[in-house]
LOKE-814453 format. One record per atom (N, C-alpha, C): residue in one letter; x, z, y; atom name. Coordinates in steps of 0.05 Angstrom, whole numbers, plus 5000, padded with zeros to 4 digits. Layout:
// LOKE-814453
+------+------+------+------+------+
| code |    x |    z |    y | site |
+------+------+------+------+------+
|    a |    X |    Z |    Y |   CA |
...
+------+------+------+------+------+
***
This chain:
// LOKE-814453
+------+------+------+------+------+
| code |    x |    z |    y | site |
+------+------+------+------+------+
|    m | 3581 | 8208 | 3688 |    N |
|    m | 3607 | 8210 | 3676 |   CA |
|    m | 3614 | 8183 | 3663 |    C |
|    t | 3638 | 8174 | 3668 |    N |
|    t | 3646 | 8148 | 3658 |   CA |
|    t | 3653 | 8151 | 3629 |    C |
|    s | 3653 | 8128 | 3615 |    N |
|    s | 3659 | 8128 | 3587 |   CA |
|    s | 3688 | 8136 | 3581 |    C |
|    s | 3706 | 8128 | 3599 |    N |
|    s | 3735 | 8136 | 3594 |   CA |
|    s | 3738 | 8166 | 3597 |    C |
|    r | 3724 | 8178 | 3617 |    N |
|    r | 3726 | 8207 | 3621 |   CA |
|    r | 3714 | 8221 | 3596 |    C |
|    r | 3691 | 8211 | 3587 |    N |
|    r | 3678 | 8223 | 3564 |   CA |
|    r | 3696 | 8221 | 3539 |    C |
|    h | 3709 | 8198 | 3535 |    N |
|    h | 3727 | 8194 | 3513 |   CA |
|    h | 3751 | 8213 | 3515 |    C |
|    h | 3761 | 8217 | 3539 |    N |
|    h | 3784 | 8234 | 3543 |   CA |
|    h | 3777 | 8263 | 3536 |    C |
|    l | 3753 | 8272 | 3545 |    N |
|    l | 3745 | 8300 | 3539 |   CA |
|    l | 3740 | 8303 | 3509 |    C |
|    k | 3728 | 8283 | 3497 |    N |
|    k | 3723 | 8285 | 3468 |   CA |
|    k | 3749 | 8287 | 3453 |    C |
|    s | 3770 | 8272 | 3460 |    N |
|    s | 3796 | 8273 | 3446 |   CA |
|    s | 3809 | 8300 | 3451 |    C |
|    l | 3806 | 8312 | 3475 |    N |
|    l | 3817 | 8339 | 3480 |   CA |
|    l | 3803 | 8360 | 3462 |    C |
|    i | 3777 | 8358 | 3460 |    N |
|    i | 3762 | 8377 | 3443 |   CA |
|    i | 3771 | 8374 | 3414 |    C |
|    l | 3775 | 8349 | 3404 |    N |
|    l | 3784 | 8345 | 3377 |   CA |
|    l | 3812 | 8356 | 3372 |    C |
|    q | 3829 | 8353 | 3392 |    N |
|    q | 3857 | 8364 | 3389 |   CA |
|    q | 3856 | 8395 | 3387 |    C |
|    i | 3839 | 8408 | 3404 |    N |
|    i | 3837 | 8437 | 3403 |   CA |
|    i | 3826 | 8446 | 3376 |    C |
|    a | 3806 | 8431 | 3366 |    N |
|    a | 3794 | 8439 | 3340 |   CA |
|    a | 3814 | 8435 | 3318 |    C |
|    a | 3831 | 8414 | 3319 |    N |
|    a | 3851 | 8410 | 3299 |   CA |
|    a | 3872 | 8433 | 3299 |    C |
|    q | 3879 | 8442 | 3323 |    N |
|    q | 3898 | 8465 | 3326 |   CA |
|    q | 3885 | 8490 | 3314 |    C |
|    w | 3860 | 8495 | 3319 |    N |
|    w | 3846 | 8518 | 3308 |   CA |
|    w | 3846 | 8517 | 3278 |    C |
|    l | 3841 | 8494 | 3266 |    N |
|    l | 3841 | 8491 | 3237 |   CA |
|    l | 3868 | 8497 | 3225 |    C |
|    e | 3889 | 8487 | 3238 |    N |
|    e | 3916 | 8492 | 3228 |   CA |
|    e | 3922 | 8522 | 3230 |    C |
|    q | 3915 | 8535 | 3252 |    N |
|    q | 3919 | 8563 | 3255 |   CA |
|    q | 3904 | 8579 | 3234 |    C |
|    e | 3880 | 8570 | 3228 |    N |
|    e | 3863 | 8584 | 3208 |   CA |
|    e | 3876 | 8582 | 3180 |    C |
|    t | 3886 | 8558 | 3173 |    N |
|    t | 3898 | 8555 | 3146 |   CA |
|    t | 3924 | 8571 | 3145 |    C |
|    a | 3939 | 8573 | 3167 |    N |
|    a | 3964 | 8589 | 3167 |   CA |
|    a | 3957 | 8618 | 3164 |    C |
|    d | 3936 | 8628 | 3177 |    N |
|    d | 3927 | 8655 | 3175 |   CA |
|    d | 3918 | 8662 | 3147 |    C |
|    t | 3904 | 8643 | 3134 |    N |
|    t | 3894 | 8647 | 3107 |   CA |
|    t | 3917 | 8649 | 3088 |    C |
|    a | 3937 | 8632 | 3091 |    N |
|    a | 3961 | 8633 | 3073 |   CA |
|    a | 3976 | 8659 | 3077 |    C |
|    a | 3979 | 8668 | 3102 |    N |
|    a | 3993 | 8693 | 3107 |   CA |
|    a | 3978 | 8717 | 3095 |    C |
|    a | 3951 | 8716 | 3097 |    N |
|    a | 3935 | 8738 | 3085 |   CA |
|    a | 3938 | 8738 | 3055 |    C |
|    k | 3939 | 8714 | 3043 |    N |
|    k | 3943 | 8712 | 3014 |   CA |
|    k | 3970 | 8724 | 3005 |    C |
|    e | 3990 | 8717 | 3020 |    N |
|    e | 4017 | 8727 | 3014 |   CA |
|    e | 4018 | 8758 | 3016 |    C |
|    a | 4005 | 8768 | 3037 |    N |
|    a | 4005 | 8797 | 3041 |   CA |
|    a | 3990 | 8811 | 3019 |    C |
|    y | 3968 | 8800 | 3011 |    N |
|    y | 3952 | 8812 | 2989 |   CA |
|    y | 3967 | 8811 | 2963 |    C |
|    m | 3980 | 8789 | 2957 |    N |
|    m | 3995 | 8787 | 2932 |   CA |
|    m | 4019 | 8806 | 2932 |    C |
|    a | 4032 | 8809 | 2955 |    N |
|    a | 4055 | 8827 | 2956 |   CA |
|    a | 4045 | 8856 | 2953 |    C |
|    e | 4021 | 8862 | 2963 |    N |
|    e | 4011 | 8889 | 2962 |   CA |
|    e | 4001 | 8896 | 2934 |    C |
|    t | 3986 | 8878 | 2921 |    N |
|    t | 3974 | 8885 | 2895 |   CA |
|    t | 3992 | 8878 | 2871 |    C |
|    c | 4008 | 8857 | 2873 |    N |
|    c | 4024 | 8849 | 2850 |   CA |
|    c | 4054 | 8854 | 2857 |    C |
|    a | 4065 | 8875 | 2846 |    N |
|    a | 4093 | 8880 | 2851 |   CA |
|    a | 4110 | 8860 | 2835 |    C |
|    a | 4134 | 8856 | 2844 |    N |
|    a | 4152 | 8837 | 2830 |   CA |
|    a | 4159 | 8849 | 2803 |    C |
|    p | 4158 | 8833 | 2782 |    N |
|    p | 4164 | 8843 | 2755 |   CA |
|    p | 4194 | 8851 | 2752 |    C |
|    d | 4198 | 8871 | 2737 |    N |
|    d | 4226 | 8881 | 2732 |   CA |
|    d | 4236 | 8866 | 2707 |    C |
|    l | 4254 | 8846 | 2712 |    N |
|    l | 4264 | 8829 | 2691 |   CA |
|    l | 4292 | 8838 | 2681 |    C |
|    s | 4299 | 8862 | 2687 |    N |
|    s | 4326 | 8872 | 2680 |   CA |
|    s | 4327 | 8887 | 2654 |    C |
|    g | 4309 | 8881 | 2636 |    N |
|    g | 4308 | 8895 | 2610 |   CA |
|    g | 4318 | 8877 | 2588 |    C |
|    d | 4316 | 8887 | 2563 |    N |
|    d | 4324 | 8871 | 2540 |   CA |
|    d | 4302 | 8852 | 2532 |    C |
|    l | 4306 | 8838 | 2511 |    N |
|    l | 4287 | 8817 | 2502 |   CA |
|    l | 4260 | 8829 | 2494 |    C |
|    a | 4259 | 8852 | 2481 |    N |
|    a | 4234 | 8865 | 2472 |   CA |
|    a | 4218 | 8873 | 2497 |    C |
|    a | 4231 | 8884 | 2517 |    N |
|    a | 4217 | 8892 | 2542 |   CA |
|    a | 4205 | 8868 | 2556 |    C |
|    l | 4220 | 8846 | 2556 |    N |
|    l | 4210 | 8821 | 2569 |   CA |
|    l | 4186 | 8810 | 2553 |    C |
|    q | 4187 | 8811 | 2527 |    N |
|    q | 4164 | 8802 | 2510 |   CA |
|    q | 4139 | 8819 | 2515 |    C |
|    e | 4144 | 8845 | 2518 |    N |
|    e | 4122 | 8863 | 2524 |   CA |
|    e | 4109 | 8857 | 2550 |    C |
|    i | 4125 | 8851 | 2571 |    N |
|    i | 4115 | 8844 | 2597 |   CA |
|    i | 4099 | 8818 | 2596 |    C |
|    a | 4109 | 8798 | 2580 |    N |
|    a | 4095 | 8773 | 2577 |   CA |
|    a | 4068 | 8777 | 2563 |    C |
|    k | 4067 | 8794 | 2543 |    N |
|    k | 4041 | 8800 | 2529 |   CA |
|    k | 4021 | 8812 | 2548 |    C |
|    k | 4031 | 8831 | 2565 |    N |
|    k | 4013 | 8844 | 2584 |   CA |
|    k | 4002 | 8823 | 2604 |    C |
|    l | 4020 | 8806 | 2613 |    N |
|    l | 4011 | 8785 | 2632 |   CA |
|    l | 3992 | 8766 | 2619 |    C |
|    a | 3996 | 8759 | 2593 |    N |
|    a | 3977 | 8742 | 2579 |   CA |
|    a | 3950 | 8755 | 2577 |    C |
|    q | 3949 | 8781 | 2571 |    N |
|    q | 3924 | 8795 | 2569 |   CA |
|    q | 3909 | 8796 | 2596 |    C |
|    v | 3924 | 8800 | 2617 |    N |
|    v | 3912 | 8800 | 2644 |   CA |
|    v | 3901 | 8773 | 2651 |    C |
|    l | 3917 | 8752 | 2644 |    N |
|    l | 3907 | 8724 | 2649 |   CA |
|    l | 3881 | 8718 | 2633 |    C |
|    d | 3880 | 8727 | 2608 |    N |
|    d | 3856 | 8723 | 2592 |   CA |
|    d | 3832 | 8737 | 2605 |    C |
|    k | 3836 | 8761 | 2613 |    N |
|    k | 3814 | 8776 | 2626 |   CA |
|    k | 3805 | 8762 | 2652 |    C |
|    i | 3824 | 8752 | 2668 |    N |
|    i | 3818 | 8738 | 2692 |   CA |
|    i | 3802 | 8712 | 2686 |    C |
|    d | 3811 | 8697 | 2665 |    N |
|    d | 3797 | 8673 | 2657 |   CA |
|    d | 3768 | 8679 | 2648 |    C |
|    e | 3765 | 8701 | 2633 |    N |
|    e | 3738 | 8708 | 2625 |   CA |
|    e | 3720 | 8714 | 2649 |    C |
|    d | 3731 | 8729 | 2668 |    N |
|    d | 3716 | 8736 | 2692 |   CA |
|    d | 3709 | 8711 | 2708 |    C |
|    r | 3728 | 8692 | 2710 |    N |
|    r | 3724 | 8667 | 2725 |   CA |
|    r | 3702 | 8651 | 2711 |    C |
|    y | 3703 | 8649 | 2684 |    N |
|    y | 3683 | 8634 | 2669 |   CA |
|    y | 3655 | 8647 | 2673 |    C |
|    d | 3654 | 8673 | 2672 |    N |
|    d | 3628 | 8687 | 2676 |   CA |
|    d | 3617 | 8682 | 2704 |    C |
|    a | 3635 | 8683 | 2724 |    N |
|    a | 3627 | 8677 | 2752 |   CA |
|    a | 3617 | 8649 | 2755 |    C |
|    e | 3631 | 8629 | 2743 |    N |
|    e | 3622 | 8601 | 2744 |   CA |
|    e | 3596 | 8597 | 2731 |    C |
|    a | 3591 | 8610 | 2708 |    N |
|    a | 3566 | 8608 | 2694 |   CA |
|    a | 3543 | 8620 | 2710 |    C |
|    k | 3549 | 8642 | 2723 |    N |
|    k | 3528 | 8655 | 2740 |   CA |
|    k | 3521 | 8638 | 2764 |    C |
|    v | 3542 | 8626 | 2776 |    N |
|    v | 3537 | 8608 | 2799 |   CA |
|    v | 3521 | 8584 | 2791 |    C |
|    a | 3528 | 8572 | 2767 |    N |
|    a | 3514 | 8548 | 2758 |   CA |
|    a | 3485 | 8555 | 2752 |    C |
|    k | 3480 | 8579 | 2741 |    N |
|    k | 3452 | 8587 | 2735 |   CA |
|    k | 3436 | 8591 | 2760 |    C |
|    t | 3448 | 8604 | 2780 |    N |
|    t | 3433 | 8608 | 2805 |   CA |
|    t | 3429 | 8582 | 2820 |    C |
|    d | 3448 | 8563 | 2818 |    N |
|    d | 3444 | 8537 | 2830 |   CA |
|    d | 3421 | 8522 | 2817 |    C |
|    k | 3419 | 8524 | 2791 |    N |
|    k | 3396 | 8511 | 2777 |   CA |
|    k | 3370 | 8524 | 2785 |    C |
|    e | 3370 | 8551 | 2787 |    N |
|    e | 3345 | 8564 | 2796 |   CA |
|    e | 3337 | 8556 | 2824 |    C |
|    i | 3357 | 8553 | 2841 |    N |
|    i | 3351 | 8544 | 2869 |   CA |
|    i | 3339 | 8516 | 2869 |    C |
|    e | 3350 | 8498 | 2853 |    N |
|    e | 3339 | 8471 | 2852 |   CA |
|    e | 3311 | 8471 | 2841 |    C |
|    d | 3306 | 8488 | 2820 |    N |
|    d | 3279 | 8489 | 2810 |   CA |
|    d | 3259 | 8500 | 2830 |    C |
|    l | 3268 | 8520 | 2845 |    N |
|    l | 3250 | 8532 | 2866 |   CA |
|    l | 3245 | 8512 | 2888 |    C |
|    k | 3265 | 8496 | 2895 |    N |
|    k | 3261 | 8475 | 2916 |   CA |
|    k | 3241 | 8455 | 2906 |    C |
|    l | 3243 | 8447 | 2881 |    N |
|    l | 3223 | 8428 | 2870 |   CA |
|    l | 3195 | 8440 | 2870 |    C |
|    k | 3193 | 8466 | 2863 |    N |
|    k | 3167 | 8478 | 2863 |   CA |
|    k | 3155 | 8479 | 2892 |    C |
|    v | 3172 | 8485 | 2911 |    N |
|    v | 3163 | 8486 | 2939 |   CA |
|    v | 3153 | 8459 | 2947 |    C |
|    v | 3167 | 8438 | 2940 |    N |
|    v | 3158 | 8410 | 2947 |   CA |
|    v | 3132 | 8404 | 2933 |    C |
|    e | 3130 | 8413 | 2907 |    N |
|    e | 3105 | 8408 | 2893 |   CA |
|    e | 3081 | 8423 | 2906 |    C |
|    l | 3086 | 8448 | 2913 |    N |
|    l | 3064 | 8464 | 2925 |   CA |
|    l | 3057 | 8454 | 2952 |    C |
|    a | 3076 | 8445 | 2967 |    N |
|    a | 3070 | 8435 | 2994 |   CA |
|    a | 3054 | 8409 | 2992 |    C |
|    g | 3061 | 8393 | 2973 |    N |
|    g | 3046 | 8368 | 2970 |   CA |
|    g | 3050 | 8349 | 2993 |    C |
|    v | 3030 | 8334 | 2999 |    N |
|    v | 3031 | 8316 | 3022 |   CA |
|    v | 3024 | 8331 | 3047 |    C |
|    k | 3040 | 8329 | 3067 |    N |
|    k | 3034 | 8342 | 3092 |   CA |
|    k | 3010 | 8329 | 3106 |    C |
|    k | 2992 | 8346 | 3115 |    N |
|    k | 2969 | 8335 | 3129 |   CA |
|    k | 2977 | 8330 | 3158 |    C |
|    p | 2971 | 8307 | 3168 |    N |
|    p | 2979 | 8302 | 3196 |   CA |
|    p | 2962 | 8318 | 3215 |    C |
|    a | 2972 | 8323 | 3238 |    N |
|    a | 2956 | 8337 | 3259 |   CA |
|    a | 2933 | 8320 | 3267 |    C |
|    l | 2910 | 8332 | 3268 |    N |
|    l | 2886 | 8317 | 3275 |   CA |
|    l | 2884 | 8313 | 3305 |    C |
|    k | 2875 | 8289 | 3312 |    N |
|    k | 2873 | 8283 | 3341 |   CA |
|    k | 2843 | 8282 | 3348 |    C |
|    k | 2838 | 8289 | 3373 |    N |
|    k | 2810 | 8288 | 3382 |   CA |
|    k | 2802 | 8259 | 3386 |    C |
|    v | 2780 | 8252 | 3374 |    N |
|    v | 2770 | 8224 | 3376 |   CA |
|    v | 2742 | 8225 | 3386 |    C |
|    r | 2737 | 8209 | 3406 |    N |
|    r | 2709 | 8207 | 3416 |   CA |
|    r | 2695 | 8186 | 3399 |    C |
|    m | 2675 | 8195 | 3385 |    N |
|    m | 2661 | 8177 | 3367 |   CA |
|    m | 2631 | 8185 | 3366 |    C |
|    s | 2614 | 8166 | 3366 |    N |
|    s | 2586 | 8172 | 3365 |   CA |
|    s | 2579 | 8180 | 3336 |    C |
|    a | 2555 | 8192 | 3333 |    N |
|    a | 2546 | 8200 | 3307 |   CA |
|    a | 2543 | 8176 | 3288 |    C |
|    d | 2534 | 8153 | 3299 |    N |
|    d | 2531 | 8129 | 3283 |   CA |
|    d | 2558 | 8120 | 3273 |    C |
|    a | 2578 | 8119 | 3291 |    N |
|    a | 2604 | 8110 | 3283 |   CA |
|    a | 2617 | 8129 | 3263 |    C |
|    m | 2611 | 8155 | 3265 |    N |
|    m | 2622 | 8175 | 3246 |   CA |
|    m | 2610 | 8171 | 3218 |    C |
|    l | 2584 | 8167 | 3217 |    N |
|    l | 2571 | 8162 | 3192 |   CA |
|    l | 2580 | 8135 | 3180 |    C |
|    q | 2584 | 8116 | 3196 |    N |
|    q | 2594 | 8090 | 3187 |   CA |
|    q | 2622 | 8093 | 3175 |    C |
|    a | 2639 | 8110 | 3188 |    N |
|    a | 2666 | 8114 | 3177 |   CA |
|    a | 2665 | 8130 | 3151 |    C |
|    l | 2647 | 8149 | 3149 |    N |
|    l | 2646 | 8165 | 3125 |   CA |
|    l | 2633 | 8151 | 3102 |    C |
|    l | 2611 | 8137 | 3107 |    N |
|    l | 2595 | 8125 | 3086 |   CA |
|    l | 2602 | 8096 | 3081 |    C |
|    g | 2616 | 8083 | 3099 |    N |
|    g | 2623 | 8055 | 3095 |   CA |
|    g | 2599 | 8037 | 3101 |    C |
|    g | 2595 | 8017 | 3084 |    N |
|    g | 2574 | 7998 | 3088 |   CA |
|    g | 2547 | 8008 | 3080 |    C |
|    k | 2545 | 8031 | 3067 |    N |
|    k | 2520 | 8042 | 3058 |   CA |
|    k | 2503 | 8053 | 3081 |    C |
|    h | 2516 | 8057 | 3104 |    N |
|    h | 2503 | 8070 | 3126 |   CA |
|    h | 2483 | 8050 | 3139 |    C |
|    k | 2457 | 8057 | 3138 |    N |
|    k | 2437 | 8040 | 3151 |   CA |
|    k | 2421 | 8056 | 3172 |    C |
|    v | 2421 | 8082 | 3169 |    N |
|    v | 2404 | 8099 | 3187 |   CA |
|    v | 2419 | 8103 | 3213 |    C |
|    t | 2405 | 8100 | 3235 |    N |
|    t | 2417 | 8106 | 3261 |   CA |
|    t | 2412 | 8134 | 3268 |    C |
|    m | 2430 | 8146 | 3281 |    N |
|    m | 2428 | 8174 | 3289 |   CA |
|    m | 2422 | 8176 | 3319 |    C |
|    d | 2401 | 8162 | 3327 |    N |
|    d | 2394 | 8164 | 3355 |   CA |
|    d | 2377 | 8189 | 3358 |    C |
|    l | 2389 | 8210 | 3367 |    N |
|    l | 2376 | 8236 | 3368 |   CA |
|    l | 2354 | 8237 | 3389 |    C |
|    r | 2356 | 8221 | 3409 |    N |
|    r | 2336 | 8221 | 3430 |   CA |
|    r | 2310 | 8209 | 3420 |    C |
|    s | 2311 | 8190 | 3401 |    N |
|    s | 2286 | 8177 | 3392 |   CA |
|    s | 2269 | 8197 | 3375 |    C |
|    n | 2282 | 8218 | 3364 |    N |
|    n | 2267 | 8237 | 3347 |   CA |
|    n | 2253 | 8259 | 3364 |    C |
|    l | 2259 | 8259 | 3390 |    N |
|    l | 2247 | 8279 | 3406 |   CA |
|    l | 2217 | 8273 | 3411 |    C |
|    k | 2202 | 8295 | 3415 |    N |
|    k | 2173 | 8291 | 3419 |   CA |
|    k | 2169 | 8281 | 3448 |    C |
|    q | 2152 | 8262 | 3450 |    N |
|    q | 2146 | 8250 | 3476 |   CA |
|    q | 2124 | 8268 | 3490 |    C |
|    v | 2130 | 8275 | 3514 |    N |
|    v | 2111 | 8292 | 3529 |   CA |
|    v | 2101 | 8275 | 3552 |    C |
|    k | 2075 | 8273 | 3554 |    N |
|    k | 2063 | 8257 | 3575 |   CA |
|    k | 2060 | 8275 | 3600 |    C |
|    k | 2068 | 8265 | 3622 |    N |
|    k | 2065 | 8280 | 3646 |   CA |
|    k | 2038 | 8272 | 3659 |    C |
|    e | 2023 | 8292 | 3665 |    N |
|    e | 1997 | 8286 | 3678 |   CA |
|    e | 2001 | 8289 | 3708 |    C |
|    v | 1995 | 8268 | 3721 |    N |
|    v | 1997 | 8269 | 3750 |   CA |
|    v | 1969 | 8276 | 3761 |    C |
|    k | 1968 | 8298 | 3773 |    N |
|    k | 1942 | 8307 | 3784 |   CA |
|    k | 1943 | 8304 | 3814 |    C |
|    e | 1923 | 8294 | 3824 |    N |
|    e | 1921 | 8292 | 3853 |   CA |
|    e | 1908 | 8317 | 3863 |    C |
|    e | 1923 | 8332 | 3877 |    N |
|    e | 1912 | 8356 | 3888 |   CA |
|    e | 1907 | 8352 | 3918 |    C |
|    g | 1886 | 8360 | 3925 |    N |
|    g | 1879 | 8356 | 3953 |   CA |
|    g | 1887 | 8380 | 3969 |    C |
|    a | 1879 | 8380 | 3993 |    N |
|    a | 1885 | 8402 | 4011 |   CA |
|    a | 1871 | 8427 | 4004 |    C |
|    e | 1847 | 8424 | 3990 |    N |
|    e | 1832 | 8447 | 3983 |   CA |
|    e | 1846 | 8464 | 3962 |    C |
|    a | 1862 | 8451 | 3943 |    N |
|    a | 1875 | 8466 | 3922 |   CA |
|    a | 1898 | 8482 | 3933 |    C |
|    v | 1909 | 8474 | 3955 |    N |
|    v | 1931 | 8488 | 3966 |   CA |
|    v | 1922 | 8515 | 3976 |    C |
|    g | 1900 | 8516 | 3988 |    N |
|    g | 1891 | 8541 | 4001 |   CA |
|    g | 1880 | 8561 | 3981 |    C |
|    d | 1865 | 8553 | 3960 |    N |
|    d | 1852 | 8572 | 3943 |   CA |
|    d | 1864 | 8570 | 3915 |    C |
|    w | 1877 | 8591 | 3907 |    N |
|    w | 1891 | 8590 | 3881 |   CA |
|    w | 1872 | 8594 | 3858 |    C |
|    r | 1849 | 8604 | 3862 |    N |
|    r | 1830 | 8609 | 3840 |   CA |
|    r | 1818 | 8584 | 3829 |    C |
|    k | 1818 | 8562 | 3844 |    N |
|    k | 1807 | 8537 | 3834 |   CA |
|    k | 1824 | 8524 | 3813 |    C |
|    n | 1850 | 8530 | 3812 |    N |
|    n | 1868 | 8517 | 3793 |   CA |
|    n | 1872 | 8534 | 3767 |    C |
|    i | 1859 | 8556 | 3764 |    N |
|    i | 1864 | 8573 | 3741 |   CA |
|    i | 1855 | 8560 | 3716 |    C |
|    e | 1833 | 8546 | 3715 |    N |
|    e | 1824 | 8532 | 3691 |   CA |
|    e | 1843 | 8510 | 3683 |    C |
|    d | 1854 | 8495 | 3702 |    N |
|    d | 1874 | 8475 | 3695 |   CA |
|    d | 1899 | 8487 | 3683 |    C |
|    k | 1908 | 8509 | 3694 |    N |
|    k | 1932 | 8521 | 3684 |   CA |
|    k | 1927 | 8534 | 3657 |    C |
|    a | 1904 | 8544 | 3651 |    N |
|    a | 1897 | 8555 | 3625 |   CA |
|    a | 1898 | 8533 | 3604 |    C |
|    d | 1888 | 8509 | 3611 |    N |
|    d | 1890 | 8486 | 3592 |   CA |
|    d | 1919 | 8479 | 3586 |    C |
|    r | 1935 | 8480 | 3606 |    N |
|    r | 1964 | 8473 | 3603 |   CA |
|    r | 1977 | 8494 | 3585 |    C |
|    k | 1970 | 8519 | 3589 |    N |
|    k | 1982 | 8541 | 3573 |   CA |
|    k | 1974 | 8538 | 3544 |    C |
|    k | 1949 | 8531 | 3538 |    N |
|    k | 1939 | 8526 | 3511 |   CA |
|    k | 1954 | 8503 | 3498 |    C |
|    m | 1960 | 8482 | 3513 |    N |
|    m | 1974 | 8459 | 3503 |   CA |
|    m | 2002 | 8467 | 3493 |    C |
|    f | 2016 | 8485 | 3507 |    N |
|    f | 2043 | 8493 | 3498 |   CA |
|    f | 2042 | 8512 | 3475 |    C |
|    e | 2020 | 8529 | 3474 |    N |
|    e | 2019 | 8549 | 3452 |   CA |
|    e | 2012 | 8536 | 3426 |    C |
|    t | 1996 | 8515 | 3425 |    N |
|    t | 1989 | 8502 | 3400 |   CA |
|    t | 2010 | 8484 | 3389 |    C |
|    s | 2028 | 8474 | 3405 |    N |
|    s | 2048 | 8456 | 3394 |   CA |
|    s | 2073 | 8469 | 3385 |    C |
+------+------+------+------+------+
***
């Protein structure tokens, strides 16, 4: 899509959105007018001075009541806003510093101890060096040992004793 085509489409979308906003404000104003006409009837001003003063006093009382309600609502909203901010701060405090996701690292035991202990690390963790060395005995068996199994029983008994004692 070319930039001119994209710009043209964007301007069309903005024009449609502006029309929708104008329509919405007009609908809101019409709804306000309908509500006011329904709930507040036009005052009857065809009376004498005392009747007009009485109407003015009633309107003043209604205005005072509305102002009190508005003030109470504003105070309630301010209180809840403050509570919301306090709770947000508590959430941030409780969350603390986010721990990053751990990555798999290939590291030898020596390198791990070096990273954990720093320069104090002197011992090497060569696990193979700590294993017991087993000497393999190479026995030369002749052709006679292959045929008769009873001749090797004593040798195998010695081998079995070696494993049992260690």
